[in-house]
All heavy atoms as a GROMACS GRO file, in nm:
protein
  434
    1MET      N    1  14.763  -3.621  10.586
    1MET     CA    2  14.709  -3.647  10.455
    1MET      C    3  14.638  -3.783  10.450
    1MET      O    4  14.531  -3.795  10.393
    1MET     CB    5  14.822  -3.641  10.353
    1MET     CG    6  14.784  -3.598  10.214
    1MET     SD    7  14.693  -3.444  10.198
    1MET     CE    8  14.823  -3.327  10.200
    2LYS      N    9  14.702  -3.885  10.510
    2LYS     CA   10  14.642  -4.018  10.509
    2LYS      C   11  14.516  -4.023  10.595
    2LYS      O   12  14.425  -4.098  10.565
    2LYS     CB   13  14.742  -4.121  10.558
    2LYS     CG   14  14.855  -4.148  10.462
    2LYS     CD   15  14.947  -4.255  10.514
    2LYS     CE   16  15.062  -4.277  10.417
    2LYS     NZ   17  15.153  -4.380  10.464
    3VAL      N   18  14.515  -3.940  10.700
    3VAL     CA   19  14.398  -3.939  10.788
    3VAL      C   20  14.278  -3.883  10.713
    3VAL      O   21  14.167  -3.936  10.723
    3VAL     CB   22  14.429  -3.855  10.914
    3VAL    CG1   23  14.305  -3.838  10.999
    3VAL    CG2   24  14.540  -3.920  10.995
    4LEU      N   25  14.297  -3.777  10.635
    4LEU     CA   26  14.187  -3.720  10.559
    4LEU      C   27  14.139  -3.816  10.451
    4LEU      O   28  14.019  -3.827  10.426
    4LEU     CB   29  14.228  -3.587  10.496
    4LEU     CG   30  14.236  -3.468  10.591
    4LEU    CD1   31  14.289  -3.346  10.519
    4LEU    CD2   32  14.102  -3.439  10.652
    5PHE      N   33  14.232  -3.884  10.386
    5PHE     CA   34  14.194  -3.980  10.283
    5PHE      C   35  14.112  -4.094  10.343
    5PHE      O   36  14.010  -4.135  10.287
    5PHE     CB   37  14.318  -4.034  10.212
    5PHE     CG   38  14.285  -4.129  10.101
    5PHE    CD1   39  14.230  -4.083   9.983
    5PHE    CD2   40  14.308  -4.265  10.116
    5PHE    CE1   41  14.198  -4.171   9.881
    5PHE    CE2   42  14.278  -4.353  10.015
    5PHE     CZ   43  14.222  -4.307   9.897
    6SER      N   44  14.156  -4.144  10.458
    6SER     CA   45  14.081  -4.252  10.521
    6SER      C   46  13.946  -4.203  10.571
    6SER      O   47  13.848  -4.278  10.571
    6SER     CB   48  14.162  -4.315  10.634
    6SER     OG   49  14.186  -4.221  10.735
    7ALA      N   50  13.937  -4.076  10.612
    7ALA     CA   51  13.808  -4.020  10.655
    7ALA      C   52  13.711  -4.013  10.538
    7ALA      O   53  13.592  -4.039  10.555
    7ALA     CB   54  13.829  -3.881  10.715
    8VAL      N   55  13.760  -3.980  10.421
    8VAL     CA   56  13.675  -3.975  10.302
    8VAL      C   57  13.624  -4.115  10.269
    8VAL      O   58  13.504  -4.135  10.246
    8VAL     CB   59  13.751  -3.915  10.181
    8VAL    CG1   60  13.672  -3.930  10.053
    8VAL    CG2   61  13.784  -3.769  10.206
    9ILE      N   62  13.714  -4.212  10.269
    9ILE     CA   63  13.676  -4.349  10.235
    9ILE      C   64  13.576  -4.406  10.336
    9ILE      O   65  13.475  -4.466  10.299
    9ILE     CB   66  13.801  -4.439  10.226
    9ILE    CG1   67  13.894  -4.392  10.114
    9ILE    CG2   68  13.762  -4.585  10.206
    9ILE    CD1   69  13.832  -4.395   9.977
   10LEU      N   70  13.602  -4.385  10.464
   10LEU     CA   71  13.514  -4.440  10.567
   10LEU      C   72  13.378  -4.372  10.568
   10LEU      O   73  13.275  -4.438  10.589
   10LEU     CB   74  13.580  -4.428  10.704
   10LEU     CG   75  13.697  -4.522  10.728
   10LEU    CD1   76  13.762  -4.493  10.863
   10LEU    CD2   77  13.653  -4.666  10.719
   11SER      N   78  13.372  -4.243  10.542
   11SER     CA   79  13.242  -4.177  10.540
   11SER      C   80  13.163  -4.216  10.416
   11SER      O   81  13.040  -4.228  10.422
   11SER     CB   82  13.257  -4.025  10.552
   11SER     OG   83  13.350  -3.975  10.461
   12LEU      N   84  13.229  -4.241  10.303
   12LEU     CA   85  13.159  -4.293  10.186
   12LEU      C   86  13.107  -4.434  10.211
   12LEU      O   87  12.996  -4.467  10.171
   12LEU     CB   88  13.251  -4.292  10.064
   12LEU     CG   89  13.271  -4.159   9.995
   12LEU    CD1   90  13.374  -4.172   9.884
   12LEU    CD2   91  13.141  -4.107   9.940
   13LEU      N   92  13.186  -4.514  10.279
   13LEU     CA   93  13.143  -4.649  10.313
   13LEU      C   94  13.023  -4.646  10.407
   13LEU      O   95  12.928  -4.724  10.390
   13LEU     CB   96  13.259  -4.725  10.376
   13LEU     CG   97  13.235  -4.871  10.411
   13LEU    CD1   98  13.211  -4.952  10.284
   13LEU    CD2   99  13.353  -4.926  10.487
   14ALA      N  100  13.024  -4.555  10.503
   14ALA     CA  101  12.910  -4.542  10.595
   14ALA      C  102  12.786  -4.499  10.519
   14ALA      O  103  12.676  -4.550  10.544
   14ALA     CB  104  12.943  -4.442  10.705
   15ALA      N  105  12.800  -4.407  10.424
   15ALA     CA  106  12.686  -4.362  10.345
   15ALA      C  107  12.629  -4.477  10.263
   15ALA      O  108  12.506  -4.495  10.258
   15ALA     CB  109  12.727  -4.246  10.254
   16VAL      N  110  12.714  -4.556  10.202
   16VAL     CA  111  12.668  -4.670  10.122
   16VAL      C  112  12.595  -4.770  10.211
   16VAL      O  113  12.489  -4.821  10.172
   16VAL     CB  114  12.787  -4.736  10.048
   16VAL    CG1  115  12.748  -4.870   9.991
   16VAL    CG2  116  12.838  -4.643   9.939
   17CYS      N  117  12.648  -4.795  10.329
   17CYS     CA  118  12.582  -4.889  10.421
   17CYS      C  119  12.444  -4.839  10.462
   17CYS      O  120  12.348  -4.917  10.466
   17CYS     CB  121  12.669  -4.911  10.544
   17CYS     SG  122  12.817  -5.007  10.512
   18PHE      N  123  12.432  -4.711  10.491
   18PHE     CA  124  12.302  -4.658  10.529
   18PHE      C  125  12.204  -4.661  10.412
   18PHE      O  126  12.085  -4.686  10.432
   18PHE     CB  127  12.314  -4.515  10.584
   18PHE     CG  128  12.349  -4.510  10.730
   18PHE    CD1  129  12.473  -4.464  10.770
   18PHE    CD2  130  12.259  -4.552  10.825
   18PHE    CE1  131  12.505  -4.459  10.904
   18PHE    CE2  132  12.290  -4.547  10.960
   18PHE     CZ  133  12.415  -4.501  10.999
   19PHE      N  134  12.251  -4.639  10.290
   19PHE     CA  135  12.163  -4.647  10.174
   19PHE      C  136  12.117  -4.791  10.150
   19PHE      O  137  12.002  -4.814  10.112
   19PHE     CB  138  12.230  -4.591  10.048
   19PHE     CG  139  12.241  -4.441  10.049
   19PHE    CD1  140  12.358  -4.379  10.009
   19PHE    CD2  141  12.135  -4.361  10.088
   19PHE    CE1  142  12.368  -4.242  10.008
   19PHE    CE2  143  12.144  -4.223  10.088
   19PHE     CZ  144  12.261  -4.163  10.048
   20ILE      N  145  12.204  -4.888  10.172
   20ILE     CA  146  12.165  -5.028  10.158
   20ILE      C  147  12.058  -5.064  10.260
   20ILE      O  148  11.959  -5.129  10.227
   20ILE     CB  149  12.288  -5.120  10.170
   20ILE    CG1  150  12.378  -5.105  10.047
   20ILE    CG2  151  12.247  -5.266  10.190
   20ILE    CD1  152  12.511  -5.175  10.058
   21VAL      N  153  12.078  -5.019  10.384
   21VAL     CA  154  11.979  -5.046  10.488
   21VAL      C  155  11.847  -4.977  10.455
   21VAL      O  156  11.740  -5.033  10.478
   21VAL     CB  157  12.032  -5.002  10.626
   21VAL    CG1  158  11.924  -5.008  10.731
   21VAL    CG2  159  12.149  -5.089  10.666
   22TYR      N  160  11.855  -4.857  10.397
   22TYR     CA  161  11.731  -4.789  10.359
   22TYR      C  162  11.655  -4.869  10.253
   22TYR      O  163  11.533  -4.884  10.263
   22TYR     CB  164  11.759  -4.649  10.306
   22TYR     CG  165  11.636  -4.587  10.244
   22TYR    CD1  166  11.531  -4.543  10.323
   22TYR    CD2  167  11.623  -4.575  10.106
   22TYR    CE1  168  11.416  -4.489  10.268
   22TYR    CE2  169  11.509  -4.522  10.049
   22TYR     CZ  170  11.407  -4.479  10.130
   22TYR     OH  171  11.293  -4.426  10.074
   23PHE      N  172  11.724  -4.920  10.153
   23PHE     CA  173  11.656  -4.995  10.048
   23PHE      C  174  11.603  -5.129  10.098
   23PHE      O  175  11.509  -5.183  10.042
   23PHE     CB  176  11.747  -5.014   9.928
   23PHE     CG  177  11.768  -4.887   9.850
   23PHE    CD1  178  11.896  -4.836   9.830
   23PHE    CD2  179  11.661  -4.816   9.799
   23PHE    CE1  180  11.915  -4.720   9.760
   23PHE    CE2  181  11.679  -4.699   9.729
   23PHE     CZ  182  11.807  -4.650   9.709
   24LEU      N  183  11.661  -5.181  10.206
   24LEU     CA  184  11.611  -5.306  10.262
   24LEU      C  185  11.487  -5.285  10.349
   24LEU      O  186  11.392  -5.362  10.341
   24LEU     CB  187  11.720  -5.374  10.344
   24LEU     CG  188  11.837  -5.434  10.266
   24LEU    CD1  189  11.941  -5.489  10.362
   24LEU    CD2  190  11.789  -5.542  10.172
   25TYR      N  191  11.489  -5.182  10.433
   25TYR     CA  192  11.383  -5.165  10.532
   25TYR      C  193  11.294  -5.042  10.511
   25TYR      O  194  11.196  -5.026  10.582
   25TYR     CB  195  11.443  -5.158  10.673
   25TYR     CG  196  11.515  -5.285  10.710
   25TYR    CD1  197  11.653  -5.287  10.724
   25TYR    CD2  198  11.445  -5.403  10.730
   25TYR    CE1  199  11.720  -5.404  10.757
   25TYR    CE2  200  11.510  -5.520  10.763
   25TYR     CZ  201  11.648  -5.520  10.776
   25TYR     OH  202  11.714  -5.635  10.808
   26GLN      N  203  11.329  -4.954  10.418
   26GLN     CA  204  11.249  -4.836  10.383
   26GLN      C  205  11.220  -4.745  10.503
   26GLN      O  206  11.110  -4.696  10.520
   26GLN     CB  207  11.117  -4.879  10.318
   26GLN     CG  208  11.132  -4.959  10.192
   26GLN     CD  209  11.189  -4.877  10.078
   26GLN    OE1  210  11.152  -4.762  10.061
   26GLN    NE2  211  11.279  -4.936  10.001
   27GLU      N  212  11.320  -4.722  10.588
   27GLU     CA  213  11.305  -4.630  10.699
   27GLU      C  214  11.365  -4.496  10.662
   27GLU      O  215  11.476  -4.488  10.609
   27GLU     CB  216  11.374  -4.684  10.824
   27GLU     CG  217  11.309  -4.808  10.878
   27GLU     CD  218  11.379  -4.861  11.001
   27GLU    OE1  219  11.472  -4.793  11.050
   27GLU    OE2  220  11.340  -4.968  11.047
   28VAL      N  221  11.292  -4.390  10.689
   28VAL     CA  222  11.334  -4.256  10.649
   28VAL      C  223  11.459  -4.213  10.725
   28VAL      O  224  11.544  -4.143  10.670
   28VAL     CB  225  11.218  -4.156  10.670
   28VAL    CG1  226  11.260  -4.015  10.635
   28VAL    CG2  227  11.098  -4.197  10.587
   29LEU      N  228  11.472  -4.255  10.850
   29LEU     CA  229  11.588  -4.216  10.930
   29LEU      C  230  11.718  -4.264  10.867
   29LEU      O  231  11.817  -4.189  10.865
   29LEU     CB  232  11.575  -4.270  11.072
   29LEU     CG  233  11.689  -4.236  11.167
   29LEU    CD1  234  11.696  -4.086  11.188
   29LEU    CD2  235  11.674  -4.308  11.297
   30THR      N  236  11.720  -4.384  10.813
   30THR     CA  237  11.843  -4.434  10.750
   30THR      C  238  11.873  -4.358  10.622
   30THR      O  239  11.990  -4.339  10.588
   30THR     CB  240  11.833  -4.584  10.722
   30THR    OG1  241  11.719  -4.611  10.643
   30THR    CG2  242  11.828  -4.663  10.851
   31LEU      N  243  11.770  -4.312  10.552
   31LEU     CA  244  11.794  -4.231  10.433
   31LEU      C  245  11.857  -4.097  10.471
   31LEU      O  246  11.953  -4.051  10.407
   31LEU     CB  247  11.663  -4.208  10.357
   31LEU     CG  248  11.673  -4.128  10.228
   31LEU    CD1  249  11.754  -4.205  10.126
   31LEU    CD2  250  11.535  -4.095  10.176
   32VAL      N  251  11.806  -4.036  10.578
   32VAL     CA  252  11.861  -3.909  10.625
   32VAL      C  253  12.005  -3.927  10.671
   32VAL      O  254  12.092  -3.845  10.641
   32VAL     CB  255  11.773  -3.852  10.738
   32VAL    CG1  256  11.840  -3.734  10.807
   32VAL    CG2  257  11.636  -3.814  10.685
   33LEU      N  258  12.032  -4.036  10.742
   33LEU     CA  259  12.168  -4.062  10.787
   33LEU      C  260  12.262  -4.090  10.669
   33LEU      O  261  12.379  -4.050  10.671
   33LEU     CB  262  12.170  -4.179  10.884
   33LEU     CG  263  12.112  -4.151  11.022
   33LEU    CD1  264  12.103  -4.280  11.103
   33LEU    CD2  265  12.196  -4.048  11.094
   34GLY      N  266  12.212  -4.155  10.566
   34GLY     CA  267  12.293  -4.179  10.446
   34GLY      C  268  12.332  -4.049  10.378
   34GLY      O  269  12.447  -4.030  10.340
   35PHE      N  270  12.236  -3.958  10.365
   35PHE     CA  271  12.267  -3.829  10.304
   35PHE      C  272  12.359  -3.746  10.394
   35PHE      O  273  12.445  -3.673  10.344
   35PHE     CB  274  12.140  -3.750  10.273
   35PHE     CG  275  12.075  -3.794  10.145
   35PHE    CD1  276  11.946  -3.843  10.145
   35PHE    CD2  277  12.143  -3.787  10.025
   35PHE    CE1  278  11.886  -3.884  10.028
   35PHE    CE2  279  12.084  -3.827   9.906
   35PHE     CZ  280  11.956  -3.877   9.908
   36THR      N  281  12.343  -3.760  10.525
   36THR     CA  282  12.431  -3.688  10.617
   36THR      C  283  12.575  -3.736  10.601
   36THR      O  284  12.668  -3.655  10.593
   36THR     CB  285  12.384  -3.709  10.762
   36THR    OG1  286  12.250  -3.665  10.774
   36THR    CG2  287  12.472  -3.634  10.859
   37TRP      N  288  12.594  -3.867  10.594
   37TRP     CA  289  12.730  -3.919  10.574
   37TRP      C  290  12.785  -3.883  10.437
   37TRP      O  291  12.905  -3.865  10.421
   37TRP     CB  292  12.733  -4.070  10.595
   37TRP     CG  293  12.745  -4.104  10.740
   37TRP    CD1  294  12.650  -4.157  10.819
   37TRP    CD2  295  12.860  -4.084  10.822
   37TRP    NE1  296  12.699  -4.172  10.946
   37TRP    CE2  297  12.827  -4.128  10.951
   37TRP    CE3  298  12.987  -4.034  10.800
   37TRP    CZ2  299  12.917  -4.123  11.057
   37TRP    CZ3  300  13.076  -4.029  10.905
   37TRP    CH2  301  13.042  -4.072  11.031
   38LEU      N  302  12.698  -3.871  10.339
   38LEU     CA  303  12.744  -3.828  10.206
   38LEU      C  304  12.791  -3.684  10.210
   38LEU      O  305  12.894  -3.650  10.150
   38LEU     CB  306  12.630  -3.846  10.106
   38LEU     CG  307  12.666  -3.841   9.959
   38LEU    CD1  308  12.762  -3.953   9.925
   38LEU    CD2  309  12.542  -3.850   9.875
   39ILE      N  310  12.721  -3.598  10.282
   39ILE     CA  311  12.763  -3.458  10.296
   39ILE      C  312  12.895  -3.449  10.373
   39ILE      O  313  12.983  -3.370  10.338
   39ILE     CB  314  12.652  -3.376  10.364
   39ILE    CG1  315  12.533  -3.363  10.269
   39ILE    CG2  316  12.701  -3.239  10.407
   39ILE    CD1  317  12.409  -3.308  10.332
   40ILE      N  318  12.910  -3.532  10.476
   40ILE     CA  319  13.035  -3.535  10.550
   40ILE      C  320  13.150  -3.580  10.460
   40ILE      O  321  13.260  -3.525  10.466
   40ILE     CB  322  13.022  -3.626  10.674
   40ILE    CG1  323  12.929  -3.563  10.776
   40ILE    CG2  324  13.158  -3.657  10.736
   40ILE    CD1  325  12.891  -3.654  10.890
   41ALA      N  326  13.125  -3.677  10.374
   41ALA     CA  327  13.228  -3.726  10.282
   41ALA      C  328  13.269  -3.617  10.184
   41ALA      O  329  13.388  -3.600  10.154
   41ALA     CB  330  13.179  -3.848  10.206
   42VAL      N  331  13.173  -3.541  10.135
   42VAL     CA  332  13.205  -3.431  10.042
   42VAL      C  333  13.288  -3.326  10.114
   42VAL      O  334  13.385  -3.272  10.059
   42VAL     CB  335  13.076  -3.371   9.982
   42VAL    CG1  336  13.103  -3.242   9.910
   42VAL    CG2  337  13.010  -3.472   9.889
   43GLY      N  338  13.252  -3.294  10.237
   43GLY     CA  339  13.330  -3.197  10.315
   43GLY      C  340  13.471  -3.245  10.340
   43GLY      O  341  13.567  -3.167  10.330
   44ASN      N  342  13.487  -3.372  10.374
   44ASN     CA  343  13.620  -3.427  10.394
   44ASN      C  344  13.701  -3.426  10.265
   44ASN      O  345  13.821  -3.400  10.265
   44ASN     CB  346  13.611  -3.570  10.448
   44ASN     CG  347  13.570  -3.574  10.592
   44ASN    OD1  348  13.586  -3.477  10.666
   44ASN    ND2  349  13.513  -3.686  10.633
   45TYR      N  350  13.635  -3.454  10.154
   45TYR     CA  351  13.705  -3.452  10.024
   45TYR      C  352  13.751  -3.312   9.988
   45TYR      O  353  13.862  -3.293   9.939
   45TYR     CB  354  13.613  -3.508   9.916
   45TYR     CG  355  13.677  -3.511   9.780
   45TYR    CD1  356  13.776  -3.606   9.751
   45TYR    CD2  357  13.641  -3.421   9.680
   45TYR    CE1  358  13.835  -3.609   9.627
   45TYR    CE2  359  13.701  -3.425   9.556
   45TYR     CZ  360  13.798  -3.519   9.530
   45TYR     OH  361  13.859  -3.522   9.407
   46ARG      N  362  13.668  -3.212  10.017
   46ARG     CA  363  13.708  -3.074   9.989
   46ARG      C  364  13.826  -3.032  10.076
   46ARG      O  365  13.916  -2.962  10.029
   46ARG     CB  366  13.590  -2.980  10.010
   46ARG     CG  367  13.480  -3.003   9.909
   46ARG     CD  368  13.363  -2.916   9.936
   46ARG     NE  369  13.377  -2.794   9.856
   46ARG     CZ  370  13.306  -2.686   9.874
   46ARG    NH1  371  13.216  -2.682   9.968
   46ARG    NH2  372  13.323  -2.582   9.797
   47ASN      N  373  13.827  -3.076  10.202
   47ASN     CA  374  13.941  -3.047  10.290
   47ASN      C  375  14.067  -3.117  10.240
   47ASN      O  376  14.177  -3.061  10.248
   47ASN     CB  377  13.912  -3.090  10.434
   47ASN     CG  378  13.819  -2.995  10.503
   47ASN    OD1  379  13.806  -2.879  10.466
   47ASN    ND2  380  13.751  -3.045  10.605
   48LEU      N  381  14.053  -3.239  10.190
   48LEU     CA  382  14.168  -3.311  10.136
   48LEU      C  383  14.226  -3.239  10.015
   48LEU      O  384  14.347  -3.224  10.003
   48LEU     CB  385  14.125  -3.454  10.098
   48LEU     CG  386  14.232  -3.544  10.038
   48LEU    CD1  387  14.338  -3.575  10.141
   48LEU    CD2  388  14.169  -3.670   9.987
   49LYS      N  389  14.138  -3.194   9.925
   49LYS     CA  390  14.185  -3.123   9.806
   49LYS      C  391  14.250  -2.990   9.844
   49LYS      O  392  14.349  -2.949   9.782
   49LYS     CB  393  14.070  -3.096   9.709
   49LYS     CG  394  14.028  -3.219   9.635
   49LYS     CD  395  14.140  -3.269   9.552
   49LYS     CE  396  14.093  -3.345   9.433
   49LYS     NZ  397  14.200  -3.396   9.352
   50LYS      N  398  14.194  -2.922   9.944
   50LYS     CA  399  14.249  -2.793   9.986
   50LYS      C  400  14.386  -2.810  10.048
   50LYS      O  401  14.476  -2.728  10.025
   50LYS     CB  402  14.154  -2.726  10.085
   50LYS     CG  403  14.195  -2.587  10.126
   50LYS     CD  404  14.089  -2.519  10.210
   50LYS     CE  405  14.080  -2.585  10.345
   50LYS     NZ  406  13.993  -2.512  10.439
   51ASN      N  407  14.407  -2.918  10.123
   51ASN     CA  408  14.537  -2.939  10.189
   51ASN      C  409  14.644  -2.990  10.094
   51ASN      O  410  14.762  -2.977  10.123
   51ASN     CB  411  14.521  -3.038  10.305
   51ASN     CG  412  14.451  -2.975  10.422
   51ASN    OD1  413  14.443  -2.854  10.432
   51ASN    ND2  414  14.400  -3.058  10.510
   52ARG      N  415  14.606  -3.044   9.980
   52ARG     CA  416  14.705  -3.091   9.884
   52ARG      C  417  14.771  -2.977   9.808
   52ARG      O  418  14.881  -2.990   9.761
   52ARG     CB  419  14.641  -3.186   9.783
   52ARG     CG  420  14.623  -3.324   9.837
   52ARG     CD  421  14.583  -3.418   9.729
   52ARG     NE  422  14.566  -3.553   9.785
   52ARG     CZ  423  14.525  -3.656   9.715
   52ARG    NH1  424  14.496  -3.641   9.588
   52ARG    NH2  425  14.511  -3.772   9.772
   53LYS      N  426  14.702  -2.865   9.797
   53LYS     CA  427  14.758  -2.751   9.721
   53LYS      C  428  14.859  -2.676   9.800
   53LYS      O  429  14.887  -2.680   9.906
   53LYS     CB  430  14.646  -2.657   9.678
   53LYS     CG  431  14.560  -2.717   9.571
   53LYS     CD  432  14.457  -2.618   9.526
   53LYS     CE  433  14.369  -2.681   9.419
   53LYS     NZ  434  14.272  -2.591   9.369
   0.00000   0.00000   0.00000
């Protein structure tokens, strides 16, 4: 349970970092990576909710 929670937090943190880098340098690759990490965070969150029930 703690591993999934930390995976959600770390993937959200990675997404935020990539979005900050995108706004600083305006590179499309960092925007794509930010959205990818956001999708991974949503998937991890759904797995966390499913395992709690």
